[in-house]
C-alpha positions as CSV (number, residue, x, y, z in Angstrom):
1,Q,0.7,-13.7,13.9
2,V,0.0,-10.9,11.8
3,Q,-1.9,-11.6,8.6
4,L,-2.1,-8.4,5.5
5,V,-4.5,-8.6,3.4
6,E,-4.6,-6.5,0.1
7,S,-7.7,-6.1,-2.0
8,G,-8.6,-3.6,-4.6
9,G,-6.4,-4.4,-7.9
10,G,-7.4,-4.9,-11.1
11,L,-7.6,-3.5,-14.5
12,V,-7.7,0.2,-15.3
13,Q,-7.7,2.4,-18.8
14,P,-5.2,5.0,-18.6
15,G,-7.0,8.1,-16.5
16,G,-8.6,5.9,-14.1
17,S,-8.5,5.1,-10.5
18,L,-8.3,2.4,-8.0
19,R,-8.4,2.2,-4.4
20,L,-6.5,-0.3,-2.6
21,S,-6.9,-1.4,0.6
22,C,-4.5,-3.3,3.1
23,A,-6.6,-4.8,6.3
24,A,-3.7,-6.2,8.9
25,S,-5.4,-8.6,11.5
26,G,-3.7,-10.9,13.9
27,S,-1.6,-10.4,16.7
28,I,-1.4,-6.4,16.6
29,F,-0.7,-3.8,20.0
30,S,-0.5,-1.4,17.3
31,I,0.8,-0.4,14.5
32,N,3.9,2.3,13.6
33,A,4.4,2.9,9.9
34,M,2.9,1.5,7.0
35,G,3.2,1.8,3.3
36,W,2.6,0.8,-0.1
37,Y,5.2,-0.6,-2.5
38,R,5.1,-1.7,-6.0
39,Q,7.0,-4.2,-8.5
40,A,7.0,-4.4,-12.5
41,P,8.0,-7.4,-14.1
42,G,11.7,-7.3,-14.3
43,K,12.2,-4.3,-11.9
44,Q,13.3,-4.1,-8.3
45,R,10.5,-3.4,-5.5
46,E,9.6,0.5,-4.8
47,L,8.0,2.1,-2.5
48,V,5.3,3.9,-3.4
49,A,3.8,5.6,-0.2
50,T,4.3,5.2,3.4
51,I,2.4,7.0,6.3
52,T,2.9,7.5,10.3
53,S,0.6,6.5,13.0
54,G,0.7,10.2,13.4
55,G,-0.6,10.8,9.6
56,S,2.4,12.0,8.2
57,T,3.3,10.8,4.5
58,N,5.8,10.2,2.6
59,Y,5.1,9.8,-1.7
60,A,7.5,8.5,-4.6
61,D,7.9,11.4,-6.8
62,S,6.6,9.5,-9.9
63,V,3.1,9.4,-8.3
64,K,3.2,12.6,-6.2
65,G,0.1,14.6,-6.9
66,R,-1.5,11.1,-8.3
67,F,-2.0,8.5,-5.1
68,T,-3.3,9.5,-2.0
69,I,-2.3,6.9,1.2
70,S,-4.3,7.1,4.2
71,R,-5.2,4.6,7.3
72,D,-7.8,4.3,9.8
73,N,-6.3,3.1,12.9
74,A,-9.4,1.6,14.5
75,K,-9.3,-1.0,11.8
76,N,-5.9,-1.2,11.3
77,T,-6.3,-0.6,7.8
78,V,-4.7,1.7,4.8
79,Y,-5.7,2.3,1.8
80,L,-3.9,4.2,-1.2
81,Q,-6.2,6.4,-3.5
82,M,-4.8,5.7,-7.3
83,Y,-5.9,9.0,-9.6
84,S,-4.9,9.5,-13.3
85,L,-3.2,6.2,-13.2
86,K,-0.9,5.5,-16.1
87,P,0.8,2.5,-17.7
88,E,4.3,2.6,-16.4
89,D,1.9,2.5,-12.5
90,T,1.0,-1.3,-14.3
91,A,2.8,-3.3,-11.3
92,V,1.9,-5.8,-7.9
93,Y,1.2,-3.4,-5.2
94,Y,2.3,-4.6,-1.8
95,C,1.4,-3.4,1.6
96,N,3.7,-3.4,4.1
97,A,3.2,-2.7,7.9
98,A,5.3,-2.3,11.6
99,V,3.4,-3.9,13.6
100,V,4.5,-3.6,17.4
101,A,4.3,-6.5,19.6
102,G,5.6,-6.5,23.2
103,R,8.6,-4.5,22.8
104,Y,9.6,-5.5,19.5
105,E,8.8,-4.2,16.2
106,Y,8.5,-6.6,13.4
107,E,7.5,-6.0,9.3
108,Y,5.0,-8.1,7.6
109,W,3.8,-7.9,4.0
110,G,0.8,-8.7,2.1
111,Q,0.5,-11.2,-0.8
112,G,0.5,-8.5,-3.3
113,T,-2.7,-7.5,-5.5
114,Q,-2.0,-6.8,-9.3
115,V,-2.8,-3.5,-10.8
116,T,-2.8,-3.5,-14.6
117,V,-3.3,0.4,-16.7
118,S,-4.0,-0.3,-20.2
119,S,-6.6,0.3,-23.1
């Protein structure tokens, strides 16, 4: 079994910054893509950013230039550095990982961490 544990959420004023972390643990051979998704009240979960094991990144248009995704493969950890936060960034942020176990790849989700941008 694999667990993803997120941390770093909280309340921040507009224009502020936060850094989210997500550490994977358990029966892990390797991890392919990792990513961050978010879900605001009354809305569907949406992609924020993804990063491959080789470091290639992809961002939602709404966060390009403000958010940076990175990962530490040795620690099985993915980060999301968020700058210039806006009220519309308020959501529960979920970590996602494609974990390789044997010949198969399994998708795991974290429990979510709340990010609230408000004055």
